[in-house]
C-alpha positions in Angstrom: 28.2 28.8 32.4 26.7 31.4 30.0 27.1 34.1 32.6 30.8 33.2 33.0 31.2 33.4 29.3 29.5 36.8 29.1 31.6 38.1 31.9 34.8 36.9 30.2 33.8 38.5 26.9 32.7 41.8 28.6 36.0 41.9 30.6 38.0 41.3 27.4 36.1 44.1 25.6 36.7 46.5 28.5 40.4 45.6 28.7 40.7 46.3 25.0 38.7 49.5 25.1 40.4 51.0 28.2 43.9 49.6 27.1 44.4 47.7 30.3 47.1 46.7 31.2 49.6 49.5 30.7 48.3 51.4 27.6 48.8 48.4 25.3 48.1 48.8 21.6 44.5 47.6 20.9 45.2 46.8 17.2 47.9 44.9 15.4 48.6 43.5 11.9 49.5 40.1 10.7 50.6 39.2 7.1 48.0 36.9 5.6 48.1 35.1 2.2 44.8 34.3 0.6 44.4 31.6 -2.1 41.3 31.1 -4.2 40.1 27.7 -5.6 38.1 27.9 -8.8 36.2 24.8 -9.9 36.2 24.4 -13.7 33.5 22.8 -15.9 36.0 20.1 -16.8 36.0 18.9 -13.1 39.5 20.3 -12.5 40.3 23.0 -10.0 42.5 26.1 -10.6 44.3 27.9 -7.8 45.1 31.6 -7.6 47.4 33.1 -5.0 47.5 36.6 -3.7 50.7 38.0 -2.2 50.8 38.3 1.6 49.1 41.5 2.8 48.8 42.8 6.4 45.4 42.2 7.9 44.2 44.3 10.9 43.6 42.3 14.1 42.8 43.0 17.8 45.1 42.1 20.7 42.5 40.3 22.7 41.0 36.9 23.4 37.9 37.4 21.3 37.1 39.2 18.0 36.0 42.8 18.5 35.3 45.8 16.3 34.9 43.6 13.2 38.5 42.3 13.5 39.7 38.8 14.4 42.1 38.3 17.4 45.8 38.5 16.5 46.6 35.2 18.2 44.2 33.5 15.8 45.6 35.2 12.7 49.2 34.3 13.7 48.2 30.6 13.6 46.2 30.9 10.4 48.3 33.0 8.0 47.1 31.1 4.9 43.4 31.5 4.1 41.7 29.5 1.3 38.6 31.0 -0.3 36.4 28.5 -2.2 34.7 30.3 -5.0 32.0 27.6 -5.7 31.4 24.0 -5.9 32.6 21.3 -3.5 35.4 22.1 -1.0 38.8 21.2 -2.2 40.2 17.8 -1.3 43.1 17.8 1.2 
């Protein structure tokens, strides 16, 4: 099972590096909006929102070159950054 996973990851890397199939673009960009939760001493939480910015991604199944896959970012365009304390309640 581990060997099959390693082969899949290696094949994905080679396809990205060699631009297989058909000279596809290895990198893309997806607009991502980050929000920050800041816990206050009073027990309340403040939220700060950044405008959407393009984030670099790779057109592959797995993350490579320090960038997440584009298919993942397209499904997670909103990212919450917890700056401390307990995670926010949903």
